[in-house]
C-alpha positions as CSV (number, residue, x, y, z in Angstrom):
1,X,93.1,105.2,102.7
2,X,92.7,108.9,102.9
3,X,96.0,109.1,104.7
4,X,97.9,107.7,101.8
5,X,96.1,110.3,99.3
6,X,96.8,113.3,101.7
7,X,100.4,112.3,101.9
8,X,101.0,112.0,98.2
9,X,98.9,115.4,97.9
10,X,101.3,117.2,99.8
11,X,104.1,115.9,97.5
12,X,102.4,116.2,94.2
13,X,101.3,119.9,94.9
14,X,104.9,120.9,95.6
15,X,106.3,119.1,92.5
16,X,103.8,120.6,90.3
17,X,104.5,124.0,91.4
18,X,108.2,123.5,90.8
19,X,107.4,122.1,87.2
20,X,105.3,125.4,86.6
21,X,108.1,127.5,87.8
22,X,110.5,125.7,85.6
23,X,108.3,125.8,82.6
24,X,107.8,129.7,82.7
25,X,111.3,130.1,83.7
26,X,110.6,132.1,86.8
27,X,114.1,131.5,88.4
28,X,116.1,131.4,85.4
29,X,118.4,128.5,83.8
30,X,120.1,127.8,87.2
31,X,117.3,128.2,89.6
32,X,117.0,124.4,90.1
33,X,120.8,123.9,90.7
34,X,120.8,126.7,93.3
35,X,117.7,125.3,95.1
36,X,119.4,122.0,95.2
37,X,122.6,123.3,96.7
38,X,120.5,125.5,99.4
39,X,118.8,122.0,100.3
40,X,121.9,120.0,100.2
41,X,124.2,122.3,102.5
42,X,121.6,124.1,104.7
43,X,117.9,122.9,104.8
44,X,118.2,119.1,104.9
45,X,120.7,119.2,107.6
46,X,118.3,121.2,109.8
47,X,115.6,118.8,108.9
48,X,117.5,115.7,109.7
49,X,118.6,117.4,113.2
50,X,114.8,118.1,114.1
51,X,113.5,114.9,113.1
52,X,116.3,112.5,114.8
53,X,116.5,114.8,117.8
54,X,112.6,114.6,118.5
55,X,112.4,110.8,117.9
56,X,112.0,108.3,120.7
57,X,115.2,106.4,121.3
58,X,113.4,103.1,121.5
59,X,111.8,103.7,118.2
60,X,115.1,104.6,116.7
61,X,116.7,101.4,117.8
62,X,113.9,98.9,117.5
63,X,113.6,95.8,115.3
64,X,112.5,98.0,112.5
65,X,116.1,99.2,112.3
66,X,117.9,96.0,111.3
67,X,114.8,94.6,109.4
68,X,115.0,97.8,107.2
69,X,118.8,97.5,106.9
70,X,118.7,93.8,105.7
71,X,116.0,94.6,103.2
72,X,117.9,97.4,101.8
73,X,121.2,95.5,101.5
74,X,119.4,92.7,99.5
75,X,118.2,95.3,97.0
76,X,121.6,97.2,96.7
77,X,123.1,93.7,96.1
78,X,120.9,92.8,93.4
79,X,121.3,96.1,91.5
80,X,125.1,96.2,92.2
81,X,125.8,93.0,90.9
82,X,123.6,93.4,87.6
83,X,125.0,97.0,87.0
84,X,128.6,96.1,87.5
85,X,129.1,92.5,86.5
86,X,126.5,92.4,83.6
87,X,126.3,95.9,82.4
88,X,130.0,97.0,83.2
89,X,128.6,100.4,84.6
90,X,131.1,102.8,86.4
91,X,131.4,102.8,90.1
92,X,129.5,106.2,90.3
93,X,126.7,105.0,88.1
94,X,126.4,101.7,90.0
95,X,126.3,103.6,93.2
96,X,123.7,106.0,92.1
97,X,121.6,103.1,90.6
98,X,121.9,101.1,93.9
99,X,120.8,103.9,95.9
100,X,118.0,104.8,93.5
101,X,116.8,101.2,94.0
102,X,117.1,100.7,97.9
103,X,117.2,104.1,99.5
104,X,113.7,105.3,100.2
105,X,112.2,108.7,100.7
106,X,112.0,108.6,104.5
107,X,111.8,112.5,104.8
108,X,109.6,114.0,102.2
109,X,107.3,111.1,101.6
110,X,108.0,108.8,104.6
111,X,106.9,111.4,107.3
112,X,103.6,112.4,105.8
113,X,102.8,108.7,105.0
114,X,103.9,107.6,108.5
115,X,101.9,110.4,110.0
116,X,98.6,109.7,108.1
117,X,98.9,105.8,107.5
118,X,100.9,104.5,110.4
119,X,99.8,106.9,113.0
120,X,102.9,108.7,114.0
121,X,105.8,110.3,112.0
122,X,108.2,108.5,114.6
123,X,107.9,105.4,112.5
124,X,109.7,106.8,109.7
125,X,112.7,107.7,112.0
126,X,114.6,104.4,112.1
127,X,115.0,104.3,108.3
128,X,116.0,108.0,108.3
129,X,118.4,107.1,111.0
130,X,119.8,104.1,109.1
131,X,120.3,106.0,105.9
132,X,121.8,109.1,107.3
133,X,124.2,107.6,109.5
134,X,125.3,104.5,107.5
135,X,124.3,104.8,103.9
136,X,124.9,108.6,103.5
137,X,128.5,108.8,104.9
138,X,129.7,105.8,102.8
139,X,127.7,107.0,99.7
140,X,129.1,110.6,100.0
141,X,132.6,109.3,100.7
142,X,132.5,107.3,97.5
143,X,131.1,110.2,95.6
144,X,133.4,112.5,97.1
145,X,136.3,110.2,96.2
146,X,135.2,110.0,92.7
147,X,134.7,113.7,92.0
148,X,138.0,114.8,93.7
149,X,140.4,111.9,92.8
150,X,140.9,110.9,96.2
151,X,141.9,107.2,96.3
152,X,142.6,106.9,100.0
153,X,139.5,105.3,101.4
154,X,140.0,106.7,105.0
155,X,140.2,110.2,103.9
156,X,137.4,109.9,101.6
157,X,135.3,108.6,104.5
158,X,136.5,111.5,106.7
159,X,135.2,114.0,104.1
160,X,131.9,112.1,104.1
161,X,131.5,112.6,107.9
162,X,132.2,116.3,107.5
163,X,129.1,116.5,105.2
164,X,126.5,118.7,106.6
165,X,123.7,116.0,106.0
166,X,125.8,113.7,108.3
167,X,126.5,116.3,110.9
168,X,123.1,117.1,111.3
169,X,122.0,113.5,111.6
170,X,124.8,112.6,114.3
171,X,123.9,115.6,116.1
172,X,120.2,114.9,116.2
173,X,120.8,111.4,117.4
174,X,123.2,112.7,120.2
175,X,120.4,114.9,121.4
176,X,117.9,112.1,121.2
177,X,120.1,109.5,123.1
178,X,121.0,112.3,125.7
179,X,117.5,113.1,126.8
180,X,118.3,116.7,126.9
181,X,115.3,118.9,125.7
182,X,116.7,121.9,124.0
183,X,115.0,125.2,125.0
184,X,112.5,126.8,122.6
185,X,114.8,129.6,122.0
186,X,117.2,127.1,120.3
187,X,114.8,124.5,118.7
188,X,112.2,127.0,117.2
189,X,114.7,128.8,114.7
190,X,116.2,125.4,113.7
191,X,112.6,124.1,113.2
192,X,111.7,127.0,111.4
193,X,114.5,126.6,108.8
194,X,113.9,122.7,108.8
195,X,110.4,123.2,107.6
196,X,111.7,124.7,104.3
197,X,113.5,121.7,103.3
198,X,110.9,119.4,102.0
199,X,109.1,121.9,99.8
200,X,112.3,123.5,98.5
201,X,113.6,119.8,97.5
202,X,110.2,119.0,95.8
203,X,110.0,122.2,94.0
204,X,113.6,121.7,92.6
205,X,112.8,118.2,91.6
206,X,109.6,119.5,89.8
207,X,111.8,122.0,88.0
208,X,114.2,119.4,86.6
209,X,111.1,117.7,84.9
210,X,110.5,120.7,82.7
211,X,111.1,119.5,79.0
212,X,112.0,116.0,80.3
213,X,110.3,112.5,79.9
214,X,111.2,109.5,81.9
215,X,112.9,106.8,80.1
216,X,113.8,109.0,77.0
217,X,117.5,109.1,77.4
218,X,119.4,106.5,75.6
219,X,122.0,104.6,77.8
220,X,119.9,104.7,80.9
221,X,116.5,103.1,80.2
222,X,117.3,99.7,81.5
223,X,119.3,101.1,84.6
224,X,116.0,103.1,85.3
225,X,113.7,100.1,84.8
226,X,115.9,98.0,86.8
227,X,116.0,100.5,89.7
228,X,112.3,101.2,89.4
229,X,111.2,97.6,89.6
230,X,113.4,96.8,92.5
231,X,112.4,99.9,94.4
232,X,108.6,99.7,93.7
233,X,107.9,95.9,93.7
234,X,110.7,93.7,95.0
235,X,111.6,95.8,98.0
236,X,108.2,95.7,99.7
237,X,108.0,92.0,99.1
238,X,111.7,91.5,100.5
239,X,110.8,93.8,103.6
240,X,107.8,91.4,104.2
241,X,110.0,88.2,104.0
242,X,112.8,89.7,106.0
243,X,110.5,91.2,108.6
244,X,108.1,88.0,108.9
245,X,110.6,85.2,108.6
246,X,114.0,86.5,109.8
247,X,112.9,89.1,112.5
248,X,109.5,87.5,113.5
249,X,107.6,90.8,113.2
250,X,103.5,90.6,112.6
251,X,100.8,92.9,113.1
252,X,101.5,96.6,113.0
253,X,105.2,96.2,113.1
254,X,105.3,94.0,109.9
255,X,103.0,96.7,108.2
256,X,105.6,99.4,109.1
257,X,108.5,97.6,107.6
258,X,106.7,97.0,104.4
259,X,105.2,100.6,104.1
260,X,108.6,101.9,104.6
261,X,110.2,99.5,102.2
262,X,107.2,100.4,99.5
263,X,108.2,104.3,99.9
264,X,109.5,105.8,96.6
265,X,113.2,106.6,95.9
266,X,114.6,109.2,98.2
267,X,114.7,112.7,96.5
268,X,118.1,113.0,98.3
269,X,119.5,110.9,95.5
270,X,118.5,113.3,92.9
271,X,120.1,116.0,95.4
272,X,123.3,114.0,95.4
273,X,123.3,113.7,91.6
274,X,122.9,117.6,91.2
275,X,125.7,117.9,93.7
276,X,128.3,115.5,92.2
277,X,127.0,115.4,88.4
278,X,126.8,111.5,88.6
279,X,123.6,109.5,87.8
280,X,121.7,112.6,87.1
281,X,119.1,111.2,84.7
282,X,118.8,107.9,86.1
283,X,118.1,109.3,89.7
284,X,115.7,111.8,88.3
285,X,113.8,109.2,86.3
286,X,113.8,106.7,89.2
287,X,112.4,109.3,91.7
288,X,109.8,110.3,89.2
289,X,108.5,106.9,88.3
290,X,108.7,105.3,91.8
291,X,106.8,108.3,93.4
292,X,103.8,107.7,91.0
293,X,103.9,103.7,91.0
294,X,104.4,103.3,94.8
295,X,100.8,104.7,95.4
296,X,99.0,101.5,94.3
297,X,101.7,99.3,96.1
298,X,101.0,101.3,99.5
299,X,97.1,100.8,99.2
300,X,97.7,97.1,98.6
301,X,100.1,96.8,101.5
302,X,97.5,98.7,103.9
303,X,94.8,96.5,102.6
304,X,96.6,93.2,103.2
305,X,98.3,93.9,106.3
306,X,96.5,96.8,108.0
307,X,95.2,95.8,111.3
């Protein structure tokens, strides 16, 4: 159990520092936005390259990958149908809500939790691969299309694959599959920059909380509640059902799938909201609430399924 607390202590301290920085105005009014752009265009691509290039190929394409994919698809569908058909939300808000409901924090929280709870950071690699090579290109293509007015899907998708996050992920997977071991003179500078990604994103998120309270913005409360409920409580259960009864997982493999499903909303979603100006409050509140609420869920998962 100390592993869960250690992982969240790492995250909590960085967010708290960011909140203090925002509170005292150390970086000015646009400091959070600048840090967000730095993370989106530079730091995160380097981090994804390092994580995926160093991951074992067998772990990247294990049964954990399809189990996580089906689980996420179920959650996306539930949120999407509710937001679009019942609440008549725009496509952009529906997308951001669906991502807030089903895209997990495989980097900032997933890697520490995988290390301290599951025994290896590599367990987070399949979900990182899934999100960055499948969910991210499609999501960014849609967001690019909305923000630029591009209606031709193939061009929007092409723009998505030119995104730095996707490029970093694809090149990382290519290195992993090739089996090429890059020399230290290449990897050390890349890793040095990559190590700044997690604290910068968390500090930027903490700055965004200054003067804000979750569920206080009218017009987004039920969206946030639905996204938070799906992410925190429904997704781990869906992961168990999918992993156990569809893919036949048990023991430690089943625990891995459930723990990954119980991770909070990815901070990258908030990063996307900063970048495109879509779903800002929804993603911010969902990240904030799920980060705290997932702690007891992770404890329960480890107690019930730990081997």
